[in-house]
C-alpha positions in Angstrom: -90.0 58.9 84.4 -87.6 60.5 87.6 -87.3 58.6 91.0 -88.5 62.0 92.6 -92.1 61.6 90.7 -93.2 58.9 92.7 -94.2 58.3 96.6 -91.6 56.0 97.8 -94.2 53.8 100.0 -97.3 53.8 97.7 -95.3 54.0 93.9 -98.1 56.4 93.4 -97.7 60.2 92.1 -99.5 62.9 93.7 -100.7 65.0 91.6 -98.2 67.5 91.6 -96.0 65.1 90.4 -97.8 64.4 87.6 -97.9 67.9 86.5 -94.6 67.7 86.6 -93.5 65.7 84.8 -95.8 67.1 82.2 -94.2 69.9 82.5 -90.6 68.6 82.1 -92.0 66.1 79.1 -93.2 69.4 77.3 -90.3 71.7 78.0 -89.5 71.2 74.5 -92.6 71.2 73.2 -94.4 67.6 72.1 -97.3 66.5 70.7 -100.2 64.9 73.1 -99.4 61.9 72.3 -96.3 61.7 73.7 -97.1 63.7 76.5 -99.6 60.7 77.2 -97.6 57.5 76.6 -94.4 58.9 78.3 -96.5 60.3 81.4 -97.8 57.0 81.9 -101.4 58.7 81.7 -104.8 57.5 80.3 -106.8 60.1 77.5 -109.4 61.1 79.7 -106.4 61.8 82.2 -104.6 63.9 80.0 -106.9 65.5 78.7 -107.8 67.0 82.1 -104.4 67.5 83.0 -103.6 69.6 79.5 -107.1 71.9 80.5 -105.7 72.3 84.4 -102.5 73.2 82.6 -103.9 75.8 79.9 -106.1 77.2 81.9 -102.9 78.3 84.4 -100.7 79.2 81.8 -98.4 76.2 82.8 -98.6 74.8 79.5 -99.1 76.7 76.0 -100.6 74.9 72.9 -99.8 76.1 69.1 -99.9 74.5 65.7 -97.2 72.9 64.2 -97.6 71.2 60.3 -101.0 71.3 61.4 -100.5 69.2 64.4 -100.9 70.5 67.8 -98.1 70.6 70.2 -97.8 71.2 74.0 -95.4 73.4 75.6 -94.1 74.9 78.4 -94.5 78.6 79.8 -91.7 80.4 81.3 -94.3 80.5 84.2 -94.7 75.9 83.5 -90.9 76.0 83.7 -90.7 78.1 87.2 -93.3 76.1 88.3 -91.1 72.8 88.0 -87.6 73.8 88.8 -89.6 75.4 92.0 -91.2 71.6 92.8 -88.0 69.8 91.9 -86.1 71.8 95.0 -89.2 71.8 97.1 -89.4 67.6 96.5 -85.3 67.5 97.4 -86.1 70.0 100.4 -87.9 67.1 101.4 -85.9 64.2 100.2 -85.9 62.5 103.8 -83.2 60.2 103.5 -83.6 58.4 108.0 -86.3 56.7 109.5 -86.9 55.5 112.8 -89.7 53.2 113.8 -90.8 53.7 110.0 -91.2 57.4 111.1 -89.1 59.4 108.2 -87.1 62.0 110.3 -86.5 65.2 108.5 -82.6 66.7 107.9 -81.4 68.3 110.4 -81.1 71.4 108.8 -85.2 71.6 108.6 -85.5 70.8 112.0 -86.5 73.9 114.3 -83.7 74.5 117.6 -84.6 76.8 120.6 
């Protein structure tokens, strides 16, 4: 699991991070059980995420030798890239009195 997928304070992943992790795991095509174990999701959770991702056309399912293989689509890979870029852009390295200070490039100056 990538460190950028975790909320630093709570160590819990948000839904977008879980989606990004599923897409990362599925970049080259993978089985449902591999996604479940690598993303650390229950069978029920995984089912909900896969249904959403397929309906949103971020993930495709195809048959390979009688087995269902899940693979990120072009749209899914685009989402994944944008998620990584936004996560990096919004990462905060500095805090003051417990308050996160955004990078100087994000502070609007008059």
